[in-house]
Kinemage of the C-alpha trace (Angstrom):
@kinemage 1
@onewidth
@group {chain A} dominant
@subgroup {mainchain}
@vectorlist {calphas} color= white
{ca gln a 1} P 0.000 0.000 0.000
{ca lys a 2} L 1.776 3.101 -1.177
{ca leu a 3} L 0.818 5.939 1.073
{ca lys a 4} L 3.558 8.375 2.005
{ca lys a 5} L 7.147 8.407 3.152
{ca lys a 6} L 7.228 5.993 6.030
{ca gln a 7} L 8.238 7.113 9.506
{ca lys a 8} L 9.112 5.374 12.760
{ca phe a 9} L 7.401 6.404 15.959
{ca pro a 10} L 8.950 6.559 18.435
{ca lys a 11} L 12.533 6.437 17.139
{ca lys a 12} L 13.271 2.958 18.555
{ca ala a 13} L 9.932 1.453 17.559
{ca thr a 14} L 9.568 -1.364 15.069
{ca leu a 15} L 6.272 -0.061 13.690
{ca tyr a 16} L 6.496 2.177 10.649
{ca phe a 17} L 3.646 4.465 9.642
{ca asn a 18} L 2.756 6.946 6.933
{ca thr a 19} L 1.726 10.410 8.051
{ca gly a 20} L -2.015 10.627 7.646
{ca gly a 21} L -2.618 14.355 7.343
{ca ser a 22} L -3.204 14.212 3.615
{ca gly a 23} L -5.326 11.073 3.673
{ca tyr a 24} L -4.739 7.499 2.629
{ca ala a 25} L -4.622 5.549 -0.587
{ca leu a 26} L -5.657 1.940 -0.015
{ca ser a 27} L -6.414 -0.818 -2.453
{ca his a 28} L -9.903 -2.319 -2.400
{ca ala a 29} L -8.444 -5.543 -0.987
{ca thr a 30} L -6.702 -3.687 1.846
{ca leu a 31} L -9.832 -1.705 2.650
{ca arg a 32} L -11.897 -4.899 2.776
{ca lys a 33} L -9.380 -6.488 5.164
{ca phe a 34} L -9.252 -3.321 7.286
{ca leu a 35} L -13.036 -3.271 7.636
{ca thr a 36} L -12.994 -6.794 9.106
{ca val a 37} L -10.859 -5.671 12.062
{ca val a 38} L -11.583 -1.946 12.433
{ca asp a 39} L -13.498 -2.590 15.672
{ca asp a 40} L -10.764 -4.817 17.141
{ca val a 41} L -9.899 -2.881 20.312
{ca glu a 42} L -6.725 -4.870 21.027
{ca his a 43} L -5.094 -4.549 17.600
{ca cys a 44} L -6.705 -1.482 16.090
{ca ser a 45} L -7.256 0.698 19.176
{ca ser a 46} L -10.760 1.484 18.002
{ca asn a 47} L -11.768 2.947 21.379
{ca glu a 48} L -8.646 5.068 21.813
{ca lys a 49} L -9.009 8.838 21.540
{ca thr a 50} L -5.895 10.150 19.812
{ca ser a 51} L -4.757 12.525 17.124
{ca ala a 52} L -2.258 9.871 15.991
{ca glu a 53} L -4.691 8.085 13.691
{ca asp a 54} L -1.833 7.435 11.269
{ca val a 55} L 0.008 5.381 13.893
{ca met a 56} L -3.196 3.533 14.806
{ca met a 57} L -3.887 2.809 11.124
{ca ala a 58} L -0.381 1.367 10.724
{ca lys a 59} L -0.832 -0.724 13.885
{ca cys a 60} L -4.080 -2.147 12.559
{ca leu a 61} L -2.678 -2.860 9.086
{ca his a 62} L 0.426 -4.421 10.659
{ca his a 63} L -1.865 -6.800 12.570
{ca leu a 64} L -3.283 -7.850 9.189
{ca gly a 65} L 0.203 -8.491 7.797
{ca ile a 66} L 0.087 -5.364 5.623
{ca arg a 67} L 3.194 -3.181 5.802
{ca val a 68} L 3.404 0.436 4.739
{ca thr a 69} L 5.828 1.459 2.017
{ca asp a 70} L 7.706 4.560 1.005
{ca ser a 71} L 5.613 6.228 -1.681
{ca arg a 72} L 8.027 8.917 -2.812
{ca asp a 73} L 8.670 9.021 -6.546
{ca arg a 74} L 11.901 7.855 -8.208
{ca gln a 75} L 13.500 11.211 -7.510
{ca ala a 76} L 12.588 10.950 -3.790
{ca arg a 77} L 9.936 13.670 -4.075
{ca glu a 78} L 6.968 13.496 -1.738
{ca arg a 79} L 3.629 12.621 -3.327
{ca phe a 80} L 1.484 13.314 -0.279
{ca his a 81} L 1.779 16.308 2.017
{ca met a 82} L 0.129 16.788 5.377
{ca phe a 83} L 0.437 20.577 5.126
{ca met a 84} L -1.016 23.086 2.670
{ca pro a 85} L 1.430 23.996 -0.140
{ca gly a 86} L 1.871 27.523 1.211
{ca arg a 87} L 2.893 26.194 4.597
{ca leu a 88} L 5.496 23.924 2.988
{ca his a 89} L 6.980 26.925 1.200
{ca asn a 90} L 6.720 29.474 4.014
{ca trp a 91} L 6.285 28.288 7.595
{ca asn a 92} L 5.039 31.741 8.643
{ca ile a 93} L 1.720 31.398 6.831
């Protein structure tokens, strides 16, 4: 599932995740699998209140055996951005 540049959180963790600010791109097969476990409190933290939905999504997909990938293009340019373009260019906006 190519989402965004993968990150580790926290630094020593083994779980990688894609920042979720810009949304997700999932295949139909992945979405179908995700829907079967979305309410799994143990593996998908469905009852947890957090702003780290990207980490929770990765945790849930990891439970399903689905790993995130780096989705930058061949020139290592980001395809997905969690900030508005103006904010990427000028942090004072």
